[in-house]
VOLUM-658587 format. One record per residue (C-alpha): residue number from 1; residue in three letters; x, y, z. Coordinates in steps of 0.05 Angstrom, whole numbers, plus 5000, padded with zeros to 4 digits. Each point is the difference from the previous one (the first is absolute). Layout:
residues N
node i:NUM&aa:ALA&px:X&py:Y&pz:Z
...
end
This chain:
residues 365
node i:1&aa:MET&px:8092&py:8609&pz:3541
node i:2&aa:VAL&px:4949&py:5030&pz:5047
node i:3&aa:PRO&px:5030&py:5011&pz:5069
node i:4&aa:GLY&px:4966&py:4970&pz:5061
node i:5&aa:GLU&px:4961&py:5042&pz:5049
node i:6&aa:ASP&px:5057&py:5000&pz:5049
node i:7&aa:ASP&px:5054&py:5025&pz:4953
node i:8&aa:ARG&px:4964&py:5054&pz:4962
node i:9&aa:SER&px:5043&py:5063&pz:5002
node i:10&aa:ASP&px:4970&py:5069&pz:5006
node i:11&aa:ALA&px:5025&py:5015&pz:4930
node i:12&aa:PHE&px:4965&py:4939&pz:4971
node i:13&aa:VAL&px:4935&py:5015&pz:5036
node i:14&aa:ARG&px:5002&py:5072&pz:4975
node i:15&aa:GLN&px:5015&py:4977&pz:4930
node i:16&aa:GLU&px:4944&py:4949&pz:5003
node i:17&aa:ASN&px:4950&py:5050&pz:5027
node i:18&aa:GLU&px:5017&py:5052&pz:4948
node i:19&aa:ALA&px:5007&py:4953&pz:4941
node i:20&aa:ASP&px:4965&py:5015&pz:4936
node i:21&aa:ARG&px:4931&py:4969&pz:5000
node i:22&aa:ASP&px:4981&py:5020&pz:4929
node i:23&aa:LEU&px:5000&py:4929&pz:4974
node i:24&aa:TYR&px:4931&py:4973&pz:5012
node i:25&aa:ALA&px:4965&py:4936&pz:4984
node i:26&aa:SER&px:4932&py:5005&pz:4970
node i:27&aa:GLY&px:4973&py:5002&pz:5071
node i:28&aa:ARG&px:4948&py:4957&pz:5032
node i:29&aa:ASP&px:4928&py:5020&pz:4988
node i:30&aa:MET&px:4961&py:4978&pz:5060
node i:31&aa:ASN&px:4937&py:5008&pz:4958
node i:32&aa:ILE&px:4966&py:5042&pz:5052
node i:33&aa:THR&px:4958&py:5053&pz:4964
node i:34&aa:ASN&px:4996&py:5064&pz:5038
node i:35&aa:ASN&px:4933&py:5034&pz:5008
node i:36&aa:TYR&px:5028&py:5067&pz:5015
node i:37&aa:PHE&px:4954&py:5057&pz:5015
node i:38&aa:GLN&px:5003&py:5072&pz:5019
node i:39&aa:ALA&px:4989&py:5017&pz:5073
node i:40&aa:PRO&px:4927&py:4988&pz:5018
node i:41&aa:PRO&px:4954&py:5056&pz:5019
node i:42&aa:VAL&px:4992&py:5004&pz:5075
node i:43&aa:GLN&px:4956&py:4946&pz:5029
node i:44&aa:GLY&px:4981&py:4982&pz:5071
node i:45&aa:ILE&px:5000&py:5071&pz:5028
node i:46&aa:PRO&px:4931&py:5031&pz:5006
node i:47&aa:GLY&px:4993&py:5060&pz:4954
node i:48&aa:MET&px:5065&py:4985&pz:4964
node i:49&aa:GLU&px:4976&py:4951&pz:4947
node i:50&aa:GLY&px:5031&py:5017&pz:4933
node i:51&aa:ALA&px:5046&py:5053&pz:5029
node i:52&aa:THR&px:5068&py:5014&pz:4969
node i:53&aa:PRO&px:5065&py:5025&pz:5032
node i:54&aa:GLU&px:4982&py:5072&pz:4984
node i:55&aa:ASP&px:4936&py:4997&pz:5041
node i:56&aa:ALA&px:4990&py:5022&pz:5072
node i:57&aa:GLY&px:5008&py:4942&pz:5049
node i:58&aa:TYR&px:5054&py:4968&pz:4959
node i:59&aa:ALA&px:5048&py:4997&pz:5059
node i:60&aa:ASP&px:4950&py:4958&pz:5039
node i:61&aa:TRP&px:4996&py:4952&pz:4942
node i:62&aa:VAL&px:5076&py:4994&pz:4997
node i:63&aa:GLU&px:5001&py:4980&pz:5073
node i:64&aa:ALA&px:4946&py:4948&pz:4989
node i:65&aa:PHE&px:5036&py:4976&pz:4938
node i:66&aa:ALA&px:5066&py:4991&pz:5037
node i:67&aa:ALA&px:4964&py:4961&pz:5054
node i:68&aa:GLY&px:4970&py:4952&pz:4949
node i:69&aa:GLU&px:4929&py:5025&pz:5014
node i:70&aa:VAL&px:4985&py:5021&pz:4929
node i:71&aa:GLU&px:4983&py:4950&pz:4946
node i:72&aa:GLY&px:5020&py:5003&pz:4928
node i:73&aa:LYS&px:4974&py:4969&pz:4936
node i:74&aa:ALA&px:4958&py:4938&pz:5008
node i:75&aa:GLY&px:5003&py:5007&pz:5076
node i:76&aa:GLN&px:5075&py:4988&pz:5003
node i:77&aa:SER&px:5037&py:5033&pz:5057
node i:78&aa:VAL&px:5048&py:5052&pz:4973
node i:79&aa:VAL&px:5050&py:4987&pz:5055
node i:80&aa:ALA&px:5025&py:4929&pz:5007
node i:81&aa:GLY&px:5013&py:4987&pz:5073
node i:82&aa:SER&px:5005&py:5042&pz:5062
node i:83&aa:PRO&px:5049&py:5002&pz:5057
node i:84&aa:SER&px:4955&py:4957&pz:5043
node i:85&aa:ALA&px:4996&py:4947&pz:4945
node i:86&aa:LEU&px:5075&py:4987&pz:4994
node i:87&aa:ALA&px:5043&py:4945&pz:5029
node i:88&aa:PRO&px:5008&py:4996&pz:5076
node i:89&aa:GLU&px:5064&py:5041&pz:5001
node i:90&aa:SER&px:4971&py:5056&pz:4957
node i:91&aa:PRO&px:4964&py:5043&pz:5053
node i:92&aa:SER&px:5068&py:5031&pz:5016
node i:93&aa:MET&px:5001&py:5029&pz:4930
node i:94&aa:ALA&px:4959&py:5063&pz:4991
node i:95&aa:THR&px:4972&py:4999&pz:4929
node i:96&aa:ASP&px:4949&py:5056&pz:5003
node i:97&aa:ARG&px:5038&py:5054&pz:5040
node i:98&aa:TRP&px:5059&py:5035&pz:4967
node i:99&aa:HIS&px:5053&py:5051&pz:5014
node i:100&aa:HIS&px:5018&py:5042&pz:4939
node i:101&aa:THR&px:5073&py:5019&pz:4991
node i:102&aa:SER&px:5043&py:5035&pz:4949
node i:103&aa:ASP&px:5062&py:4966&pz:5029
node i:104&aa:GLY&px:5018&py:4939&pz:4959
node i:105&aa:GLY&px:5044&py:4977&pz:5057
node i:106&aa:LYS&px:4936&py:4981&pz:5037
node i:107&aa:VAL&px:4984&py:4949&pz:4945
node i:108&aa:PRO&px:5070&py:4977&pz:4981
node i:109&aa:ALA&px:4980&py:4936&pz:4965
node i:110&aa:LEU&px:4951&py:5034&pz:4953
node i:111&aa:MET&px:5047&py:5059&pz:4989
node i:112&aa:ARG&px:5052&py:4953&pz:4972
node i:113&aa:LEU&px:4949&py:4974&pz:4950
node i:114&aa:THR&px:4984&py:5069&pz:4970
node i:115&aa:HIS&px:5029&py:4981&pz:4932
node i:116&aa:MET&px:4980&py:4927&pz:5000
node i:117&aa:GLY&px:4944&py:4970&pz:4959
node i:118&aa:VAL&px:4984&py:4950&pz:4946
node i:119&aa:SER&px:5048&py:5008&pz:4942
node i:120&aa:HIS&px:4951&py:4988&pz:4944
node i:121&aa:PRO&px:5029&py:5001&pz:4930
node i:122&aa:SER&px:4952&py:5056&pz:4979
node i:123&aa:TYR&px:5029&py:5046&pz:5053
node i:124&aa:GLY&px:5072&py:4992&pz:4979
node i:125&aa:SER&px:4987&py:5019&pz:4927
node i:126&aa:ARG&px:4972&py:5070&pz:5017
node i:127&aa:GLN&px:5036&py:5066&pz:5003
node i:128&aa:ALA&px:4990&py:5041&pz:5064
node i:129&aa:GLN&px:4957&py:5051&pz:4964
node i:130&aa:ASP&px:4954&py:4944&pz:4975
node i:131&aa:GLU&px:4986&py:4972&pz:5069
node i:132&aa:PRO&px:4928&py:5013&pz:5022
node i:133&aa:PRO&px:4983&py:5022&pz:5071
node i:134&aa:SER&px:5001&py:4944&pz:5050
node i:135&aa:ILE&px:4982&py:4984&pz:5072
node i:136&aa:LYS&px:5035&py:4947&pz:5042
node i:137&aa:VAL&px:4977&py:4977&pz:5068
node i:138&aa:GLY&px:5040&py:4958&pz:5048
node i:139&aa:VAL&px:4978&py:4966&pz:5065
node i:140&aa:LEU&px:5043&py:4961&pz:5048
node i:141&aa:VAL&px:4976&py:4951&pz:5053
node i:142&aa:ALA&px:5043&py:4962&pz:5050
node i:143&aa:CYS&px:4991&py:4925&pz:4995
node i:144&aa:ARG&px:5037&py:4933&pz:5007
node i:145&aa:PRO&px:5044&py:4978&pz:4942
node i:146&aa:ILE&px:4978&py:4953&pz:4945
node i:147&aa:ASP&px:5029&py:4930&pz:5001
node i:148&aa:PRO&px:5050&py:4997&pz:4942
node i:149&aa:SER&px:4974&py:4931&pz:4983
node i:150&aa:SER&px:4930&py:5027&pz:4987
node i:151&aa:SER&px:4969&py:4992&pz:4931
node i:152&aa:GLY&px:5012&py:5060&pz:4956
node i:153&aa:THR&px:4942&py:4980&pz:4956
node i:154&aa:GLY&px:4953&py:4999&pz:5060
node i:155&aa:LEU&px:5026&py:5067&pz:5026
node i:156&aa:ARG&px:4990&py:5034&pz:4933
node i:157&aa:ALA&px:4930&py:4971&pz:4995
node i:158&aa:LYS&px:4982&py:5028&pz:5069
node i:159&aa:PHE&px:5030&py:5067&pz:4983
node i:160&aa:THR&px:4958&py:5004&pz:4937
node i:161&aa:VAL&px:4937&py:4985&pz:5040
node i:162&aa:PHE&px:5018&py:5056&pz:5048
node i:163&aa:LEU&px:5009&py:5049&pz:4942
node i:164&aa:ASN&px:4929&py:4983&pz:4980
node i:165&aa:SER&px:4974&py:5018&pz:5070
node i:166&aa:PRO&px:4950&py:5057&pz:5006
node i:167&aa:THR&px:5051&py:5043&pz:5037
node i:168&aa:VAL&px:5050&py:4999&pz:4942
node i:169&aa:ARG&px:4947&py:5002&pz:4945
node i:170&aa:GLU&px:4968&py:5061&pz:5032
node i:171&aa:PHE&px:5065&py:5038&pz:5006
node i:172&aa:ILE&px:5022&py:4987&pz:4928
node i:173&aa:GLY&px:4930&py:5014&pz:4973
node i:174&aa:ALA&px:5001&py:5068&pz:5034
node i:175&aa:LEU&px:5063&py:5019&pz:4962
node i:176&aa:THR&px:4993&py:4974&pz:4930
node i:177&aa:ASP&px:4953&py:4967&pz:4950
node i:178&aa:VAL&px:5005&py:4924&pz:5000
node i:179&aa:ALA&px:4977&py:4962&pz:4939
node i:180&aa:PRO&px:4949&py:4945&pz:5015
node i:181&aa:GLY&px:5047&py:4945&pz:4975
node i:182&aa:ALA&px:5061&py:5022&pz:5040
node i:183&aa:SER&px:5029&py:4950&pz:5048
node i:184&aa:TRP&px:5060&py:4994&pz:5046
node i:185&aa:LYS&px:5056&py:4957&pz:4971
node i:186&aa:SER&px:5062&py:4978&pz:5037
node i:187&aa:MET&px:5069&py:5019&pz:4975
node i:188&aa:ALA&px:5068&py:4969&pz:5011
node i:189&aa:GLY&px:5022&py:5040&pz:5060
node i:190&aa:HIS&px:5052&py:4964&pz:5042
node i:191&aa:GLY&px:4972&py:4937&pz:5030
node i:192&aa:LEU&px:4970&py:5007&pz:5070
node i:193&aa:ARG&px:5039&py:5063&pz:5014
node i:194&aa:THR&px:4969&py:5046&pz:4949
node i:195&aa:LEU&px:4931&py:4987&pz:4970
node i:196&aa:GLU&px:4977&py:5043&pz:4941
node i:197&aa:ALA&px:4933&py:5006&pz:4965
node i:198&aa:VAL&px:4969&py:5045&pz:4948
node i:199&aa:LEU&px:4928&py:5018&pz:4987
node i:200&aa:THR&px:4990&py:4997&pz:4925
node i:201&aa:ALA&px:4949&py:4981&pz:4946
node i:202&aa:ASP&px:5056&py:4971&pz:4956
node i:203&aa:GLU&px:5007&py:4925&pz:5000
node i:204&aa:ASN&px:5075&py:5007&pz:5002
node i:205&aa:PRO&px:5016&py:5043&pz:5061
node i:206&aa:VAL&px:5065&py:5027&pz:4972
node i:207&aa:GLU&px:4963&py:5033&pz:4942
node i:208&aa:GLY&px:4967&py:5068&pz:5004
node i:209&aa:VAL&px:4999&py:5046&pz:5060
node i:210&aa:PRO&px:4970&py:4971&pz:5064
node i:211&aa:VAL&px:4940&py:5032&pz:5034
node i:212&aa:ALA&px:5036&py:4990&pz:5066
node i:213&aa:THR&px:5059&py:4962&pz:5029
node i:214&aa:ALA&px:5009&py:4966&pz:5067
node i:215&aa:LEU&px:5063&py:4981&pz:5037
node i:216&aa:PHE&px:4998&py:4955&pz:5062
node i:217&aa:LEU&px:5063&py:4994&pz:5042
node i:218&aa:PRO&px:4990&py:4949&pz:5055
node i:219&aa:PRO&px:5054&py:4986&pz:5053
node i:220&aa:THR&px:5034&py:4933&pz:4987
node i:221&aa:ALA&px:5028&py:4956&pz:5056
node i:222&aa:GLY&px:5076&py:4995&pz:4996
node i:223&aa:GLY&px:5008&py:5055&pz:4949
node i:224&aa:SER&px:5008&py:5075&pz:5007
node i:225&aa:LEU&px:5000&py:5044&pz:4937
node i:226&aa:TYR&px:5036&py:5066&pz:4995
node i:227&aa:GLY&px:4955&py:5060&pz:5016
node i:228&aa:ARG&px:4942&py:4958&pz:5026
node i:229&aa:ASP&px:4973&py:4990&pz:5070
node i:230&aa:ASP&px:5002&py:4925&pz:5013
node i:231&aa:ARG&px:4948&py:5008&pz:5055
node i:232&aa:ALA&px:4944&py:5025&pz:4955
node i:233&aa:ALA&px:4964&py:4990&pz:4934
node i:234&aa:THR&px:4990&py:5056&pz:4950
node i:235&aa:LEU&px:4949&py:5013&pz:4946
node i:236&aa:LEU&px:5011&py:5050&pz:4944
node i:237&aa:LEU&px:4945&py:5019&pz:4952
node i:238&aa:GLN&px:5012&py:5046&pz:4941
node i:239&aa:VAL&px:4948&py:5031&pz:4953
node i:240&aa:GLU&px:5004&py:5047&pz:4941
node i:241&aa:PRO&px:4930&py:5031&pz:5001
node i:242&aa:ARG&px:4966&py:4997&pz:4932
node i:243&aa:THR&px:4931&py:5009&pz:4970
node i:244&aa:GLY&px:4962&py:4946&pz:4962
node i:245&aa:ASP&px:5031&py:5022&pz:4934
node i:246&aa:GLY&px:5071&py:4994&pz:5027
node i:247&aa:ARG&px:5013&py:5074&pz:5011
node i:248&aa:VAL&px:5030&py:5030&pz:5063
node i:249&aa:SER&px:4945&py:5012&pz:5051
node i:250&aa:PRO&px:4983&py:5073&pz:5012
node i:251&aa:ALA&px:5021&py:5033&pz:5065
node i:252&aa:SER&px:4956&py:4986&pz:5060
node i:253&aa:ASN&px:4980&py:5048&pz:5056
node i:254&aa:LEU&px:5020&py:4995&pz:5073
node i:255&aa:ALA&px:4935&py:4965&pz:5019
node i:256&aa:VAL&px:5014&py:4943&pz:4952
node i:257&aa:TRP&px:5072&py:4995&pz:5022
node i:258&aa:HIS&px:4977&py:4996&pz:5073
node i:259&aa:TRP&px:4956&py:4942&pz:4981
node i:260&aa:ARG&px:5056&py:4965&pz:4962
node i:261&aa:LEU&px:5050&py:5009&pz:5057
node i:262&aa:SER&px:4948&py:4973&pz:5049
node i:263&aa:LEU&px:4993&py:4938&pz:4956
node i:264&aa:ALA&px:5076&py:4994&pz:4997
node i:265&aa:LEU&px:5006&py:5002&pz:5076
node i:266&aa:ALA&px:4946&py:4947&pz:5006
node i:267&aa:LEU&px:5043&py:4953&pz:4957
node i:268&aa:LEU&px:5042&py:4983&pz:5061
node i:269&aa:CYS&px:4943&py:4966&pz:5036
node i:270&aa:GLY&px:4986&py:4954&pz:4941
node i:271&aa:PHE&px:5075&py:4986&pz:4991
node i:272&aa:ALA&px:5007&py:4982&pz:5074
node i:273&aa:ASP&px:4940&py:4953&pz:4994
node i:274&aa:PHE&px:5033&py:4967&pz:4940
node i:275&aa:LEU&px:5065&py:4988&pz:5038
node i:276&aa:ALA&px:4965&py:4974&pz:5062
node i:277&aa:ARG&px:4943&py:4959&pz:4972
node i:278&aa:GLU&px:5023&py:4977&pz:4931
node i:279&aa:LEU&px:5075&py:4992&pz:5012
node i:280&aa:GLY&px:4999&py:4985&pz:5075
node i:281&aa:LEU&px:5056&py:5050&pz:5013
node i:282&aa:GLY&px:4963&py:5041&pz:5052
node i:283&aa:ALA&px:4996&py:5076&pz:5000
node i:284&aa:LEU&px:5044&py:5028&pz:5054
node i:285&aa:GLY&px:5013&py:5069&pz:5029
node i:286&aa:ASP&px:5076&py:5004&pz:5000
node i:287&aa:PRO&px:5021&py:5036&pz:4958
node i:288&aa:PRO&px:4936&py:5042&pz:4996
node i:289&aa:ALA&px:4961&py:4996&pz:4935
node i:290&aa:GLN&px:5023&py:5051&pz:4950
node i:291&aa:PHE&px:4968&py:5037&pz:4941
node i:292&aa:GLY&px:5029&py:5039&pz:4942
node i:293&aa:VAL&px:4972&py:5035&pz:4939
node i:294&aa:TRP&px:5038&py:5026&pz:4940
node i:295&aa:LEU&px:4970&py:5046&pz:4947
node i:296&aa:LYS&px:5044&py:5012&pz:4939
node i:297&aa:SER&px:4993&py:5035&pz:4933
node i:298&aa:TYR&px:5047&py:5029&pz:4948
node i:299&aa:GLN&px:4960&py:5065&pz:5004
node i:300&aa:PRO&px:4981&py:5036&pz:5064
node i:301&aa:LEU&px:4952&py:4961&pz:5044
node i:302&aa:THR&px:4944&py:5046&pz:4981
node i:303&aa:ILE&px:4990&py:4952&pz:4943
node i:304&aa:MET&px:4975&py:4951&pz:5053
node i:305&aa:VAL&px:4972&py:5047&pz:5053
node i:306&aa:ASP&px:4948&py:5051&pz:4979
node i:307&aa:THR&px:5015&py:5065&pz:5035
node i:308&aa:GLN&px:4945&py:5041&pz:4966
node i:309&aa:GLY&px:4973&py:5052&pz:5048
node i:310&aa:LEU&px:5062&py:4998&pz:5044
node i:311&aa:ARG&px:5056&py:5051&pz:4999
node i:312&aa:THR&px:5072&py:4980&pz:4985
node i:313&aa:LEU&px:5049&py:5043&pz:5039
node i:314&aa:PRO&px:5042&py:5048&pz:4958
node i:315&aa:GLY&px:5069&py:4974&pz:4984
node i:316&aa:ALA&px:4980&py:4928&pz:5010
node i:317&aa:TRP&px:5025&py:4946&pz:4955
node i:318&aa:PRO&px:4954&py:4940&pz:5009
node i:319&aa:SER&px:5036&py:4934&pz:5006
node i:320&aa:ASN&px:4990&py:4941&pz:4954
node i:321&aa:GLN&px:5001&py:4949&pz:5057
node i:322&aa:PHE&px:4971&py:4990&pz:5070
node i:323&aa:ILE&px:5019&py:4950&pz:5054
node i:324&aa:GLY&px:4958&py:4992&pz:5063
node i:325&aa:TRP&px:5009&py:4952&pz:5058
node i:326&aa:ALA&px:4961&py:4974&pz:5060
node i:327&aa:PHE&px:5010&py:4946&pz:5053
node i:328&aa:ALA&px:4950&py:4963&pz:5043
node i:329&aa:ASP&px:4989&py:5029&pz:5069
node i:330&aa:PRO&px:4946&py:4979&pz:5050
node i:331&aa:ASP&px:4996&py:5073&pz:5021
node i:332&aa:GLY&px:5002&py:5027&pz:4929
node i:333&aa:ASP&px:4948&py:5030&pz:4955
node i:334&aa:SER&px:4943&py:4969&pz:4961
node i:335&aa:ILE&px:5008&py:4981&pz:4927
node i:336&aa:ALA&px:4960&py:5062&pz:4978
node i:337&aa:ASP&px:5043&py:5047&pz:5042
node i:338&aa:THR&px:5065&py:4967&pz:4977
node i:339&aa:ALA&px:4978&py:5008&pz:4927
node i:340&aa:ARG&px:4987&py:5073&pz:5015
node i:341&aa:ASP&px:5069&py:5008&pz:5031
node i:342&aa:LEU&px:5032&py:4969&pz:4938
node i:343&aa:LEU&px:4962&py:5049&pz:4956
node i:344&aa:THR&px:5021&py:5058&pz:5045
node i:345&aa:GLN&px:5072&py:4981&pz:4987
node i:346&aa:LEU&px:4986&py:4995&pz:4926
node i:347&aa:CYS&px:4966&py:5068&pz:4997
node i:348&aa:GLU&px:5049&py:5037&pz:5044
node i:349&aa:TYR&px:5068&py:4973&pz:4981
node i:350&aa:THR&px:4991&py:4970&pz:4931
node i:351&aa:LEU&px:4948&py:5043&pz:4965
node i:352&aa:HIS&px:5011&py:5063&pz:5042
node i:353&aa:LEU&px:4927&py:5017&pz:5004
node i:354&aa:ASP&px:4968&py:5054&pz:5043
node i:355&aa:GLY&px:4931&py:4997&pz:5031
node i:356&aa:PHE&px:4991&py:4925&pz:4990
node i:357&aa:GLU&px:4983&py:4986&pz:5073
node i:358&aa:GLU&px:4927&py:5016&pz:4993
node i:359&aa:THR&px:4994&py:4953&pz:4940
node i:360&aa:LEU&px:5032&py:4944&pz:5040
node i:361&aa:SER&px:4956&py:5013&pz:5061
node i:362&aa:THR&px:4937&py:4990&pz:4959
node i:363&aa:THR&px:5031&py:4938&pz:4968
node i:364&aa:SER&px:5020&py:4963&pz:5063
node i:365&aa:GLY&px:4956&py:5029&pz:5053
end
């Protein structure tokens, strides 16, 4: 017997939230084919046509990109939505100014989700030493709760459409190769409370290793789940970067990682637009929007971050994981500067590099 909303004990809620979700149905293919593409060369900035992240003036492009002023493939905007385009209550939410922090207590809801993700069958069958490097990004936006009588089918369909938005496509395409036939497919999840989807070229989403996974945790009226903020919605995206032939992607330099983190921070604006416009939940400012990024590998993170030309301090033992946080702040820094601050934390405290500041200054202006 499933207890009612009013007599759900903390123990039951905790058990329900942490229950094994490895039993999946074949999933629901929304038949939306993704036309993923790598980040476009700079357009719309005089003298910058065709430029790449390593070129001078890149920081200016990042700012234009974050503001939605740069167009991508086929004239599509690479940022879906902007603070001024959100629901009436959204101006109180700063989506393009951030405060970087190394204190997870400043982003408590995201910190509690550090080890949460889609439990795909292919992940559970691997030994730790066989796990490839991965990146996970989480964004949290305050909003009104979903009506528990809402259609789960409709919500999953809207979530899949959001995952096909230029903002998400651009971020994933910057991290990994995506086969032309790959599409987002819904997984079982847990009703309206936990929506799961995988990006895969396999017809059956439980077969093979996904290109990426997505977890959507909306607040639900009348129900509070253990470890989750019932005032906000959370999006978690996880990618294992690979080349077109399925191999682990080679390490990327700081300029490329600055570009990727800028794309990740820009995800929040598109997510807020999805909540406000598509779901009608608004996009509020309390609690402030939050951002988290997790890099993880079995080997040291130099397998993901190319440190060639930079000096590692003697006696250092590079870590195999990195966690960075930020929260929205009207008086905070730009996306480009926040991405630089995250990389400063990575270089100083995770990789123990010396003399990296000049490289970052040329990367982010």
